[in-house]
C-alpha positions in Angstrom: 8.5 -2.2 18.9 5.1 -4.1 18.3 2.9 -3.1 15.4 -0.4 -4.2 14.3 -1.0 -3.6 10.7 -3.9 -3.7 8.3 -4.0 -3.9 4.5 -7.4 -3.6 2.6 -6.4 -1.1 -0.4 -7.1 -3.5 -3.1 -8.7 -7.0 -3.6 -6.6 -8.9 -1.0 -7.0 -8.2 2.7 -4.3 -9.0 5.4 -3.4 -8.3 8.9 -0.1 -8.6 10.7 1.6 -8.4 14.0 5.4 -7.6 14.1 8.1 -6.9 16.6 10.8 -4.5 15.1 11.8 -6.4 11.8 10.3 -9.7 12.8 7.0 -11.0 11.7 5.2 -12.7 14.6 1.9 -13.6 12.7 0.1 -12.7 9.4 -3.4 -13.5 8.0 -4.0 -13.1 4.3 -7.0 -13.5 2.0 -7.6 -13.2 -1.6 -11.2 -14.8 -1.4 -13.1 -12.0 -2.8 -15.0 -11.5 0.4 -15.7 -8.1 1.7 -13.0 -6.3 3.8 -15.7 -5.0 6.0 -16.7 -8.5 7.0 -13.1 -10.0 7.2 -10.4 -7.4 8.4 -11.4 -6.7 12.1 -12.0 -10.5 12.8 -8.7 -11.2 11.0 -7.0 -8.8 13.4 -8.6 -10.0 16.5 -7.7 -13.7 15.6 -4.0 -12.7 15.2 -3.7 -11.0 18.6 -5.6 -14.1 20.2 -3.2 -16.7 18.2 -0.1 -14.8 19.4 -1.1 -14.6 22.9 -0.8 -10.6 22.7 -3.2 -7.9 23.4 -4.1 -4.5 21.7 -2.7 -2.9 24.9 0.9 -4.4 24.1 0.8 -2.9 20.5 3.0 0.3 20.3 1.8 1.3 16.9 -1.4 0.7 14.7 -0.5 0.9 11.0 -2.6 0.8 8.0 -2.3 1.1 4.1 -3.8 4.6 3.7 -3.7 4.9 -0.1 -3.4 4.9 -2.8 -5.9 2.1 -3.8 -9.5 1.4 -4.0 -11.5 4.2 -2.2 -13.8 1.7 -0.4 -10.9 -0.5 0.6 -9.0 2.3 2.0 -11.7 3.9 3.8 -12.5 0.6 5.6 -8.7 0.0 6.5 -8.4 3.5 7.9 -11.6 3.3 9.8 -10.6 0.0 11.3 -7.1 1.2 12.2 -8.8 4.3 14.0 -11.2 1.8 15.9 -8.1 0.0 17.1 -6.0 3.1 18.1 -8.6 5.2 19.5 -9.5 3.6 22.9 -5.8 3.3 24.1 -4.7 6.6 22.2 -2.2 4.6 20.2 0.1 6.4 17.8 -0.8 5.4 14.2 1.1 4.9 10.9 -0.7 6.1 7.7 1.5 4.1 5.4 1.7 4.5 1.5 0.4 1.5 -0.2 3.1 1.7 -2.7 5.9 2.1 -0.2 4.6 -0.8 1.7 4.8 -3.1 -1.5 8.3 -2.0 -2.1 9.4 -3.2 1.4 8.1 -6.7 0.5 10.8 -7.1 -2.1 13.5 -4.7 -0.7 15.8 -7.7 -0.3 16.0 -8.1 -4.0 17.9 -4.9 -4.5 17.8 -2.4 -7.4 15.2 -0.1 -8.7 11.6 -1.1 -7.6 8.4 0.0 -9.3 5.3 -0.4 -7.3 2.1 -0.1 -9.2 -1.6 -0.6 -8.6 -4.1 -0.5 -11.5 -5.9 2.9 -11.5 -7.9 2.0 -14.5 -8.5 4.5 -17.2 -5.0 3.3 -18.8 -3.2 4.7 -15.5 -1.5 3.2 -12.7 -0.8 4.4 -9.1 3.0 4.1 -8.9 6.2 5.1 -7.1 9.8 4.0 -7.7 12.4 3.2 -5.0 15.9 2.2 -4.8 16.7 -1.0 -2.7 20.1 -1.6 -1.2 21.0 -3.8 1.8 17.4 -4.3 2.4 16.6 -0.4 2.9 14.8 1.6 0.7 15.4 5.1 -0.8 12.2 6.8 -2.4 12.9 8.0 -5.9 9.5 9.6 -6.9 6.4 10.5 -5.0 3.3 8.5 -5.3 1.2 9.5 -8.2 -1.1 8.3 -10.8 0.2 8.4 -14.3 -0.2 6.8 -17.7 1.9 3.7 -18.7 3.5 5.4 -21.7 4.8 8.1 -19.2 6.0 5.6 -16.7 7.9 3.7 -19.5 9.6 6.9 -20.6 10.6 7.4 -16.9 12.2 4.0 -16.8 14.0 4.5 -20.1 15.6 7.5 -18.6 16.6 5.6 -15.4 18.3 3.0 -17.6 18.1 0.3 -15.0 15.8 -2.8 -14.9 12.5 -2.3 -12.9 11.6 -4.8 -10.4 7.9 -4.9 -10.6 5.4 -5.4 -7.6 1.8 -4.7 -6.9 -1.4 -5.7 -8.8 -0.5 -3.4 -11.3 2.7 -5.1 -12.1 1.4 -6.9 -15.1 0.3 -3.6 -16.8 3.8 -2.1 -16.2 5.4 -5.2 -17.4 3.4 -5.2 -20.8 4.2 -1.3 -21.3 8.0 -2.0 -20.6 8.0 -5.0 -22.8 6.5 -3.0 -25.6 9.0 -0.3 -25.3 11.9 -2.8 -25.1 12.8 -2.0 -21.6 14.1 -4.4 -18.9 12.0 -5.7 -16.1 11.9 -8.1 -13.3 8.6 -9.4 -12.1 8.4 -10.3 -8.4 7.1 -13.9 -7.6 3.5 -14.1 -7.1 3.8 -14.6 -3.0 5.4 -11.3 -3.1 3.6 -9.2 -5.5 0.1 -8.6 -3.6 -0.3 -6.0 -1.1 0.3 -7.6 2.3 0.0 -6.3 6.0 3.8 -7.3 6.5 4.8 -4.7 4.1 2.6 -2.2 5.8 4.4 -2.8 9.3 7.7 -2.5 7.7 6.8 0.9 6.2 5.4 1.8 9.6 8.6 0.8 11.4 10.5 3.3 9.1 7.9 5.9 9.8 8.2 5.4 13.7 12.0 5.7 13.7 11.6 8.7 11.5 9.3 10.4 13.8 6.3 10.3 11.4 3.6 8.9 13.3 0.2 10.6 13.9 -2.7 10.5 16.1 -5.8 8.4 15.4 -7.8 11.7 14.9 -5.1 12.9 12.5 -5.0 9.9 10.2 -6.7 10.1 6.9 -6.8 8.3 3.7 -4.4 9.3 0.7 -6.3 8.7 -2.5 -4.1 10.6 -5.0 -7.0 10.9 -7.4 -10.7 11.8 -7.2 -13.3 9.0 -7.2 -15.1 8.2 -10.4 -18.2 9.9 -9.0 -16.4 12.9 -7.9 -14.9 13.1 -11.4 -18.3 12.7 -13.0 -19.8 15.4 -10.9 -17.4 18.0 -11.8 -17.6 17.1 -15.5 -21.1 17.6 -15.3 -20.6 21.0 -13.8 -18.4 22.3 -16.5 -19.9 25.0 -18.8 -21.6 23.4 -21.7 -21.9 19.9 -20.1 -25.2 18.3 -20.2 -28.5 19.2 -22.1 
């Protein structure tokens, strides 16, 4: 099964082409350039360099959230654009599960975390064994103190991955709890992780059409939160 995968949910951007569990090619940028300018050219260059075509891809995958509202929208829109002409099945992948796949070979309990601001992280925990994942929690936005208490109840060291890993590390350290930080080349979100998540979804019959694919934010945007706050009784002048 050939998969083209996109990742633009945070600061980094990447695209990958895979065949089953094998990574054929990946392009990764952490340059600060806008994803809208880099993501599609990155995907086009990957196909050209591998000698493959979009028609040969069986699945179009994307990190559908949680993550940056703008970044997730860009990624999902790009994936729809790739999938629609050929009516390709799509995998709207959890950004957090995709990150966990990057370090599934390490084994143990994995905590995938992204900085959600406001003293919160987007996070999910997984159990990794024999390079396979079992989900322990849903994706959610939660406070660092609450996450530390959850880790305490687990009693196992947490393998930390994601751009929020350093925040969780600090919280666990303060609470006197064990942790293992993934190495830098595995810590950021990558399209390879998205492709691996997409392969699991394909095998589980969880693919959707391009029309049905949508972002999964897990929290209202700041603008929406401010609008709702302003509409509450007694708000404003």
